[in-house]
BAFI-3210 file (N, C-alpha, C; in Angstrom, 3 decimals, decimal comma, padded with zeros to 6 digits):
// residues 202
n [1|2|3|4|5|6|7|8|9|10|11|12|13|14|15|16|17|18|19|20|21|22|23|24|25|26|27|28|29|30|31|32|33|34|35|36|37|38|39|40|41|42|43|44|45|46|47|48|49|50|51|52|53|54|55|56|57|58|59|60|61|62|63|64|65|66|67|68|69|70|71|72|73|74|75|76|77|78|79|80|81|82|83|84|85|86|87|88|89|90|91|92|93|94|95|96|97|98|99|100|101|102|103|104|105|106|107|108|109|110|111|112|113|114|115|116|117|118|119|120|121|122|123|124|125|126|127|128|129|130|131|132|133|134|135|136|137|138|139|140|141|142|143|144|145|146|147|148|149|150|151|152|153|154|155|156|157|158|159|160|161|162|163|164|165|166|167|168|169|170|171|172|173|174|175|176|177|178|179|180|181|182|183|184|185|186|187|188|189|190|191|192|193|194|195|196|197|198|199|200|201|202]
n.u [009,742|007,810|007,044|004,981|005,603|007,915|007,734|006,121|007,960|005,995|003,899|002,509|000,044|-003,443|-004,085|-006,685|-008,721|-007,615|-007,799|-010,564|-009,961|-010,907|-009,991|-008,882|-008,345|-009,835|-006,506|-005,051|-005,737|-006,583|-001,960|-002,081|-003,087|-002,369|000,267|000,822|000,478|002,760|004,325|004,131|006,253|008,330|008,852|008,332|009,838|012,073|014,503|013,315|013,428|013,072|012,802|013,063|010,963|010,666|009,565|009,441|007,009|006,314|003,868|004,977|007,434|007,913|006,945|008,663|010,675|010,303|011,239|013,749|016,209|017,211|016,607|017,348|016,540|018,166|017,084|014,795|013,513|013,992|011,394|010,978|008,699|006,803|007,004|006,448|004,004|003,410|003,175|004,321|006,182|003,193|003,479|005,820|007,838|010,370|011,132|012,261|014,603|015,817|016,833|018,907|020,327|020,604|020,802|020,893|021,793|019,120|017,251|017,528|017,344|014,791|013,590|014,395|012,089|012,804|013,341|015,377|018,386|018,488|021,512|021,799|020,879|021,608|024,188|024,601|023,693|020,859|020,483|021,250|021,912|022,396|020,999|022,461|021,826|021,371|020,960|018,617|016,329|014,650|016,331|018,196|017,411|016,653|018,966|020,106|018,741|018,832|020,895|020,545|018,783|020,158|021,134|021,470|018,248|017,826|020,427|019,460|016,814|018,088|019,796|017,985|015,864|017,403|017,931|015,660|015,070|016,337|014,820|012,492|012,923|013,536|011,322|009,065|010,580|010,089|007,595|005,486|005,740|006,344|003,364|002,174|003,004|002,858|-000,200|-000,973|000,006|-001,476|-004,493|-003,559|-004,175|-002,017|-001,342|-003,164|-003,713|-000,846|-001,690|-004,058|-003,559|-001,905|-002,952|-004,638|-002,698|-002,368]
n.v [012,129|014,217|017,765|019,261|021,863|025,081|025,887|025,309|023,003|021,558|024,380|024,128|024,746|025,469|028,779|029,699|027,411|026,080|027,793|026,865|025,402|024,767|024,343|022,724|019,345|019,023|019,941|018,644|016,092|016,943|017,168|014,155|012,699|013,718|012,985|010,919|009,856|011,608|009,375|006,943|007,890|008,211|005,528|003,353|001,638|001,769|003,613|007,560|010,234|013,488|015,580|019,077|021,236|023,752|025,409|025,302|025,466|025,533|023,418|022,189|022,053|020,780|017,753|017,368|017,087|014,817|012,627|010,853|011,600|014,883|016,927|019,520|022,434|025,269|027,491|026,592|026,928|026,444|025,985|026,634|027,834|028,247|029,450|032,419|032,142|031,830|029,342|026,239|023,188|020,327|018,074|016,211|017,365|019,185|016,961|015,408|017,099|017,868|014,914|015,174|017,383|018,052|018,927|021,511|023,225|022,709|023,403|026,547|026,698|026,247|028,831|030,989|031,050|031,419|031,530|029,164|029,451|027,280|027,528|027,281|025,411|023,038|023,816|022,937|019,833|019,334|018,742|016,794|016,941|019,660|021,212|022,858|026,217|026,205|024,332|021,218|020,603|018,580|016,498|016,281|015,080|013,132|011,830|011,730|009,494|007,673|007,070|005,326|003,523|001,661|000,175|-003,085|-003,883|-005,787|-004,570|-001,637|-001,641|-002,944|-001,100|001,421|000,119|000,085|002,935|003,665|002,603|003,917|006,431|005,887|005,467|008,063|009,619|008,215|008,667|011,616|012,809|013,006|014,855|017,062|017,022|017,358|020,549|021,924|021,549|023,318|026,022|026,122|027,086|028,898|032,271|034,076|032,889|033,026|035,769|036,235|034,169|035,630|038,127|037,697|035,834|038,460|040,057|038,432]
n.w [-008,322|-008,341|-010,284|-012,060|-014,677|-014,233|-011,839|-009,474|-006,956|-004,745|-003,502|-000,737|002,298|001,901|002,703|002,514|002,676|005,034|007,077|008,319|010,512|012,863|015,316|018,279|018,038|015,408|014,376|014,856|014,221|011,503|010,722|011,378|009,823|006,926|008,449|007,684|005,303|004,781|005,404|003,722|001,296|003,295|004,416|001,865|-000,057|-001,603|-002,486|-002,461|-004,812|-004,655|-007,155|-007,665|-008,964|-009,151|-006,593|-002,989|-000,235|003,411|004,558|001,903|001,913|003,481|001,923|000,224|002,373|003,400|001,664|000,386|-000,744|-002,802|-005,318|-007,591|-009,254|-011,015|-010,149|-008,073|-004,355|-001,501|001,454|004,732|006,782|007,997|010,330|009,826|009,810|012,800|013,999|013,993|012,520|010,533|009,245|010,012|009,976|010,539|012,055|009,858|008,806|010,816|010,857|008,727|009,163|011,817|015,104|015,898|012,600|012,068|014,018|014,345|011,004|010,651|012,929|011,347|009,503|006,831|002,685|001,036|-000,759|-003,928|-004,210|-001,181|-000,006|-001,486|000,180|002,779|002,248|001,827|-001,318|-002,866|-005,480|-008,140|-010,675|-013,638|-014,127|-017,518|-017,732|-019,092|-016,793|-016,823|-017,850|-016,978|-013,973|-015,548|-015,653|-013,218|-011,414|-013,238|-012,054|-009,864|-011,002|-012,122|-010,673|-008,416|-007,951|-004,664|-003,529|-003,759|-001,851|000,289|001,605|001,414|003,699|005,889|006,391|006,569|008,961|010,827|010,873|011,560|013,437|014,975|014,346|015,734|018,179|019,239|017,044|018,881|020,768|018,563|017,237|019,483|019,945|017,456|017,435|020,005|018,764|016,447|017,310|018,204|018,881|018,056|015,431|014,142|013,719|012,259|009,769|009,051|008,111|006,363|004,216|004,349|003,082|000,657]
ca.u [008,546|008,157|005,965|004,602|006,395|009,094|006,784|006,404|007,485|004,788|003,175|002,398|-000,834|-004,149|-004,849|-008,420|-008,915|-007,284|-008,585|-011,970|-009,553|-009,637|-010,508|-007,007|-008,783|-008,934|-005,537|-004,739|-006,195|-005,031|-001,607|-001,696|-003,562|-001,300|001,665|000,866|000,482|004,512|005,479|004,809|007,515|009,181|008,622|009,046|010,534|012,895|014,588|012,695|014,201|012,592|013,332|012,032|011,307|010,474|009,556|008,883|007,198|005,547|004,048|006,151|009,029|008,097|006,609|010,404|011,873|010,058|011,799|015,047|016,105|015,892|018,191|016,432|016,374|018,831|015,604|014,177|014,013|012,907|011,607|010,549|008,636|005,788|007,543|006,484|002,168|003,047|003,168|005,629|005,422|002,993|003,883|007,290|008,867|011,211|011,874|013,506|015,191|016,616|017,747|018,883|020,967|020,932|019,867|021,290|021,676|017,771|016,996|018,362|016,415|013,186|013,503|014,961|011,311|013,001|013,295|016,401|018,100|019,448|023,175|022,250|020,506|022,451|026,051|023,773|022,979|020,091|020,159|022,284|022,678|021,500|020,785|022,873|020,666|021,398|020,611|017,653|015,737|014,290|017,809|019,059|016,225|016,393|020,784|020,657|017,649|019,681|022,648|019,804|017,684|020,878|022,047|020,603|016,907|018,528|020,768|018,622|016,698|018,653|020,251|016,612|015,484|018,524|017,898|014,201|014,526|016,957|014,712|011,374|013,254|013,532|009,712|008,579|010,783|009,411|006,948|004,213|006,401|006,046|002,903|001,826|003,665|002,041|-001,699|-000,539|000,675|-002,069|-004,948|-003,148|-004,085|-001,232|-001,583|-004,507|-003,725|-000,642|-002,267|-005,330|-002,083|-001,122|-004,695|-005,308|-001,453|-002,097]
ca.v [013,088|015,992|018,465|019,967|023,463|025,302|027,629|025,739|021,563|021,910|025,936|024,727|024,261|026,229|028,798|029,094|025,101|025,137|028,384|026,320|023,987|026,073|023,485|021,200|018,194|019,097|020,394|017,498|015,335|016,766|016,700|013,034|012,700|014,188|012,691|009,455|009,966|011,916|008,296|006,218|007,991|008,150|004,636|003,194|000,082|001,969|005,187|008,231|011,754|014,770|016,268|019,865|021,629|025,321|026,465|023,816|026,072|025,081|021,482|021,545|021,534|019,537|016,545|017,511|016,341|013,194|011,973|009,825|012,379|015,524|017,260|021,133|023,490|026,370|028,627|026,389|027,272|025,485|027,431|026,048|028,742|028,543|030,590|033,217|032,432|031,650|027,684|025,204|021,605|019,725|016,814|015,859|018,469|019,420|015,889|015,090|018,847|017,815|014,206|015,854|018,551|018,271|019,512|023,407|023,831|022,242|025,290|027,909|026,948|026,486|029,453|032,067|030,858|031,791|030,292|028,787|029,813|025,620|027,231|027,009|023,707|021,846|023,218|022,173|018,689|018,993|018,615|015,642|018,056|020,631|021,207|023,552|026,886|026,634|022,605|021,013|019,896|017,121|015,257|016,131|014,444|011,173|011,196|011,017|008,832|005,922|006,114|004,067|002,043|000,458|-000,507|-003,773|-003,917|-005,992|-003,492|-000,641|-002,595|-003,517|000,467|001,784|-000,727|000,829|004,507|003,765|001,880|004,851|007,336|005,522|005,406|009,541|009,884|007,638|009,890|013,053|013,404|013,449|016,608|017,900|017,578|018,701|021,940|021,954|021,757|024,464|026,912|026,030|027,152|030,289|033,410|034,519|031,779|033,224|037,225|035,865|033,963|036,581|039,323|036,536|036,595|039,862|040,758|037,983]
ca.w [-007,227|-009,267|-010,292|-013,986|-015,187|-013,490|-011,044|-007,972|-006,835|-003,765|-002,455|000,455|001,991|001,100|003,362|002,734|003,170|006,621|008,419|008,772|011,278|014,371|017,125|018,519|017,575|014,126|013,821|015,633|013,301|009,953|011,023|011,959|008,460|006,367|008,167|007,574|004,086|004,076|005,688|002,913|001,060|003,618|004,188|000,693|-000,189|-002,150|-002,069|-003,569|-005,423|-004,800|-008,203|-007,403|-010,590|-008,564|-004,859|-002,167|000,647|004,339|003,837|-000,232|001,482|004,433|001,784|-000,361|003,237|003,284|-000,016|000,687|-001,841|-003,011|-006,808|-007,725|-010,342|-010,212|-009,338|-006,907|-003,091|-000,520|002,774|005,745|006,221|008,951|011,260|009,603|009,769|014,029|013,739|013,520|011,026|010,599|008,787|010,248|008,203|011,150|012,563|008,865|008,990|012,162|010,713|007,228|008,885|012,784|015,887|015,925|011,629|011,707|014,792|013,389|009,686|011,145|013,748|010,307|008,448|004,618|001,797|001,427|-002,709|-004,301|-004,009|000,074|000,459|-001,327|000,987|003,947|002,128|001,431|-002,189|-003,551|-006,507|-008,249|-012,284|-013,772|-014,951|-018,293|-018,144|-019,395|-015,710|-017,142|-018,786|-014,907|-013,212|-016,018|-015,199|-011,715|-011,148|-013,511|-010,654|-008,395|-011,490|-013,111|-009,574|-007,799|-005,847|-003,614|-002,620|-003,262|-000,706|001,829|002,145|002,664|005,032|007,244|007,108|006,721|010,542|011,077|010,706|011,905|015,367|015,055|014,629|017,206|019,100|018,288|016,990|020,315|021,315|017,665|017,350|020,526|019,597|016,387|018,119|020,435|017,923|015,404|017,745|019,363|018,897|017,239|013,716|013,245|013,239|011,114|008,472|008,390|007,809|004,883|003,317|003,726|002,025|-000,725]
c.u [009,086|006,997|005,665|004,560|007,046|008,784|007,344|006,148|005,925|004,863|002,732|000,335|-002,231|-004,719|-006,266|-009,152|-008,676|-007,644|-010,312|-011,364|-009,241|-009,410|-008,834|-007,006|-008,816|-007,816|-005,072|-004,688|-005,671|-003,409|-000,558|-001,767|-003,040|000,792|001,893|001,052|002,455|005,049|005,207|005,331|008,741|010,193|009,125|010,074|012,156|013,089|013,907|013,266|013,194|013,465|012,922|012,716|011,451|010,467|008,878|008,464|006,325|005,232|004,320|006,890|009,033|008,250|008,129|010,976|011,774|010,471|013,807|016,172|016,237|017,050|016,989|017,186|017,245|018,207|014,575|014,516|013,488|013,579|010,325|010,168|007,381|005,939|006,261|004,401|002,746|002,855|003,903|004,805|004,619|003,628|005,234|008,327|010,574|011,826|012,607|013,915|016,068|017,728|018,514|019,927|021,873|020,599|020,077|021,217|020,115|016,621|016,936|017,278|015,372|012,520|013,594|013,379|011,031|013,020|014,941|016,930|018,874|020,676|022,854|021,982|021,163|024,011|025,054|022,986|021,681|019,095|020,984|023,041|022,147|021,708|021,604|022,395|020,899|021,323|019,363|017,016|015,249|015,166|017,985|018,946|016,895|017,802|020,521|019,432|018,730|020,808|021,591|018,647|018,455|021,263|021,188|019,317|017,426|019,274|019,825|018,017|016,812|019,486|019,111|016,094|015,673|017,808|016,656|014,044|014,962|015,701|012,876|011,635|012,745|012,390|009,288|008,831|009,961|008,755|005,492|004,413|006,085|004,175|001,766|002,153|003,126|000,232|-001,814|-000,809|-000,508|-003,285|-004,723|-003,942|-003,492|-000,779|-002,751|-004,403|-002,736|-001,081|-003,150|-004,704|-001,870|-001,998|-004,332|-003,804|-001,680|-003,822]
c.v [013,978|016,500|019,499|021,169|023,736|026,681|026,517|023,289|021,034|023,712|025,970|024,077|025,886|027,174|029,481|028,254|026,150|025,931|027,407|025,110|024,517|025,286|022,838|020,363|018,184|019,407|019,211|015,783|015,571|016,268|015,272|012,369|011,618|013,180|011,680|009,215|010,306|010,535|007,220|006,697|007,514|006,396|003,081|002,232|000,514|003,609|005,872|009,674|011,933|015,469|017,199|021,224|023,923|025,093|025,346|024,644|025,247|023,741|021,507|021,151|020,859|017,742|016,224|016,791|015,112|012,578|011,990|011,204|013,173|016,745|018,939|021,891|024,335|027,191|028,137|026,486|026,404|025,844|026,814|027,456|029,529|029,936|032,078|033,194|031,731|030,637|027,034|023,880|020,943|018,461|015,899|016,183|018,525|018,056|015,117|016,196|018,195|015,857|014,349|016,855|018,531|019,429|021,457|023,742|024,132|023,544|026,622|028,093|026,946|028,047|031,003|031,412|031,385|030,492|030,465|028,856|028,433|025,845|026,700|025,183|023,026|022,531|022,919|020,421|018,610|018,858|017,819|016,072|019,141|021,255|023,009|024,328|026,826|024,944|022,359|020,082|018,943|015,530|015,234|015,290|013,369|010,558|010,739|009,568|007,231|005,937|005,455|002,740|001,222|-000,135|-001,868|-003,205|-004,717|-005,334|-002,361|-000,711|-002,564|-001,775|001,037|000,693|-000,073|001,932|004,527|003,270|002,781|005,668|007,542|006,197|007,106|010,232|009,941|008,866|010,909|013,439|014,081|014,707|017,461|017,927|018,032|019,907|022,714|022,600|023,287|025,889|027,246|027,414|028,661|030,733|034,563|033,577|032,840|034,593|036,956|035,686|035,356|037,762|038,525|036,722|037,677|040,781|040,025|039,126]
c.w [-007,777|-010,109|-011,128|-013,904|-014,786|-012,422|-009,701|-007,779|-005,754|-003,170|-001,719|000,585|002,011|002,229|004,242|003,166|004,149|007,826|009,012|010,295|012,546|015,683|017,235|018,279|016,163|013,881|014,077|014,553|011,628|010,223|011,541|010,209|007,116|007,225|007,927|006,316|003,113|004,466|004,421|001,789|001,634|004,016|003,064|-000,087|-000,618|-001,779|-002,894|-003,385|-005,684|-005,924|-008,572|-007,993|-009,994|-006,898|-004,039|-000,701|002,042|004,083|002,965|000,552|002,845|003,415|-000,170|001,086|003,667|002,288|000,344|000,326|-002,528|-004,168|-006,921|-008,635|-009,694|-010,119|-008,001|-005,647|-002,904|000,560|003,760|006,543|007,171|010,251|011,050|010,323|011,890|014,172|013,087|012,516|011,933|010,549|009,015|009,661|009,197|012,012|011,546|008,878|009,920|012,112|009,301|008,209|010,447|014,073|015,355|013,999|011,644|012,402|014,169|012,006|009,802|011,562|012,487|009,230|007,072|003,478|001,976|-000,231|-002,910|-004,138|-001,848|000,640|000,064|-000,730|002,253|004,256|001,780|000,343|-001,823|-004,597|-006,608|-009,850|-012,898|-014,888|-015,804|-018,573|-018,249|-017,306|-015,581|-017,475|-017,376|-014,448|-013,819|-015,355|-014,002|-011,462|-011,693|-012,213|-009,610|-009,718|-012,365|-012,149|-009,038|-007,113|-004,682|-003,362|-002,199|-001,667|000,943|002,550|002,945|003,663|006,719|007,318|007,386|008,631|011,290|011,373|011,140|013,339|016,344|014,934|015,454|018,666|019,859|018,160|017,860|020,566|019,857|017,383|018,152|020,348|018,958|016,439|018,976|019,902|017,168|016,482|018,733|018,435|017,548|016,270|013,377|012,939|012,397|009,858|008,085|007,698|006,146|003,730|002,676|002,563|000,904|-001,594]
res [x|x|x|x|x|x|x|x|x|x|x|x|x|x|x|x|x|x|x|x|x|x|x|x|x|x|x|x|x|x|x|x|x|x|x|x|x|x|x|x|x|x|x|x|x|x|x|x|x|x|x|x|x|x|x|x|x|x|x|x|x|x|x|x|x|x|x|x|x|x|x|x|x|x|x|x|x|x|x|x|x|x|x|x|x|x|x|x|x|x|x|x|x|x|x|x|x|x|x|x|x|x|x|x|x|x|x|x|x|x|x|x|x|x|x|x|x|x|x|x|x|x|x|x|x|x|x|x|x|x|x|x|x|x|x|x|x|x|x|x|x|x|x|x|x|x|x|x|x|x|x|x|x|x|x|x|x|x|x|x|x|x|x|x|x|x|x|x|x|x|x|x|x|x|x|x|x|x|x|x|x|x|x|x|x|x|x|x|x|x|x|x|x|x|x|x|x|x|x|x|x|x]
***
């Protein structure tokens, strides 16, 4: 899973578009809908590789984390920056982060709300590999994927099924808490003030 060009893998939600979702019911519906969409990636029958050709911010970082594995261009940044807008993750990305790096590291990343460089994300094991700065990312992606396409499909499916079952268990345990918290932060005046400031700055 990748994107065109070299600027952005996924830049996140459009603040102007999302500004109309003001009620708790609207916020919950949006959260549930997109979480379900990302579940198609989380529970796809074989491993999904996210090839981050550029920044993955906010909801875009949640999309990246829904993938089983991530590789990145040297300039790609991963940013769970929702805290900057006084809101929490909406689509299961916080849960995926806990699953990937553990409670303490995830809490530090989520509360910092900053972008992680490619090397920082690699050191945290959020990336499986990073393309050298002078490398061709398309070639790098193809060669990385070939490690999996050469394997037996049956082996890939069994390993993915086991991994997905563990992931689903964690989402089942934490999704209600995470979604309720998201809705509360989304409709709070602190979020709207932060979103208005961000839009004005742009």
